[in-house]
C-alpha positions as CSV (number, residue, x, y, z in Angstrom):
1,M,78.7,140.9,30.6
2,A,80.0,144.4,31.3
3,R,82.2,144.8,34.3
4,K,80.9,146.9,37.1
5,R,82.9,149.0,39.5
6,H,81.6,149.2,43.0
7,T,82.4,152.0,45.4
8,P,83.6,151.1,48.9
9,E,80.2,152.2,50.2
10,Q,78.4,149.8,47.9
11,I,80.8,147.0,48.7
12,I,80.3,147.4,52.5
13,R,76.5,147.6,52.0
14,K,76.5,144.4,50.0
15,L,78.7,142.6,52.5
16,R,76.3,143.6,55.3
17,E,73.4,142.4,53.3
18,A,75.2,139.1,52.7
19,E,75.8,138.7,56.4
20,V,72.1,139.1,57.1
21,E,71.1,136.6,54.4
22,L,73.7,134.1,55.6
23,A,72.3,134.5,59.1
24,K,68.9,133.6,57.8
25,G,70.3,130.3,56.6
26,L,70.8,130.9,52.9
27,T,73.9,129.4,51.2
28,T,76.8,131.5,50.0
29,A,75.9,130.6,46.4
30,D,72.3,131.9,46.9
31,V,73.5,135.1,48.6
32,V,76.0,136.0,45.9
33,R,73.4,135.3,43.2
34,K,71.0,137.6,44.9
35,L,73.7,140.3,45.2
36,E,74.6,139.8,41.5
37,I,78.3,139.1,42.2
38,T,80.5,136.1,41.9
39,E,81.6,134.0,44.8
40,Q,85.2,134.9,44.1
41,T,84.3,138.6,44.3
42,Y,82.4,138.1,47.6
43,Y,85.4,136.4,49.3
44,R,87.8,139.0,47.9
45,W,85.6,141.8,49.2
46,R,85.2,140.0,52.6
47,K,89.0,139.7,52.9
48,E,89.6,143.3,52.0
49,Y,86.6,145.1,53.6
50,G,85.7,142.5,56.2
51,G,85.4,144.5,59.4
52,L,85.6,148.0,58.1
53,R,83.1,150.7,58.7
54,L,82.2,153.1,55.8
55,D,84.6,155.9,56.8
56,Q,87.4,153.4,57.2
57,A,86.9,152.0,53.7
58,K,86.9,155.5,52.2
59,R,90.1,156.3,54.0
60,L,91.7,153.0,52.9
61,K,90.9,153.8,49.2
62,E,92.4,157.3,49.6
63,L,95.5,155.9,51.1
64,E,95.9,153.3,48.4
65,K,95.6,156.0,45.8
66,E,98.1,158.2,47.5
67,N,100.5,155.2,47.9
68,A,100.3,154.5,44.2
69,R,101.1,158.2,43.4
70,L,104.1,158.2,45.7
71,K,105.4,154.9,44.3
72,K,105.3,156.5,40.8
73,L,107.2,159.5,42.1
74,V,109.9,157.4,43.7
75,A,110.3,155.4,40.5
76,D,110.6,158.6,38.4
77,Q,113.2,159.9,40.9
78,A,115.2,156.7,40.8
79,L,115.2,156.8,37.0
80,D,116.4,160.5,37.0
81,N,119.2,159.6,39.4
82,S,120.4,156.8,37.3
83,I,120.4,159.0,34.2
84,L,122.4,161.7,36.0
85,K,124.9,159.1,37.3
86,E,125.5,157.9,33.7
87,A,125.9,161.4,32.5
88,A,128.3,162.3,35.2
89,E,130.5,159.2,34.5
90,G,130.7,160.2,30.8
91,N,129.4,156.9,29.5
92,F,127.8,158.2,26.3
């Protein structure tokens, strides 16, 4: 089965739908089957997006993307620094 990527908006919508279905008395297995996701995905989404509103979820994803970009920049900077130190010491 092809892997689907859900946007934060879709995830929050599905989590809200799951809450409604669970309140009606359906089991978690029935709910995730109806939403076409696995139980593991449901619990992971609930942990990550549990009490978030839509705008908060969008902001969270933006911050995660920015954080990854900054981590890459720091790693590149550290590599450049170590190369310059070796060159300055003359260890060729």
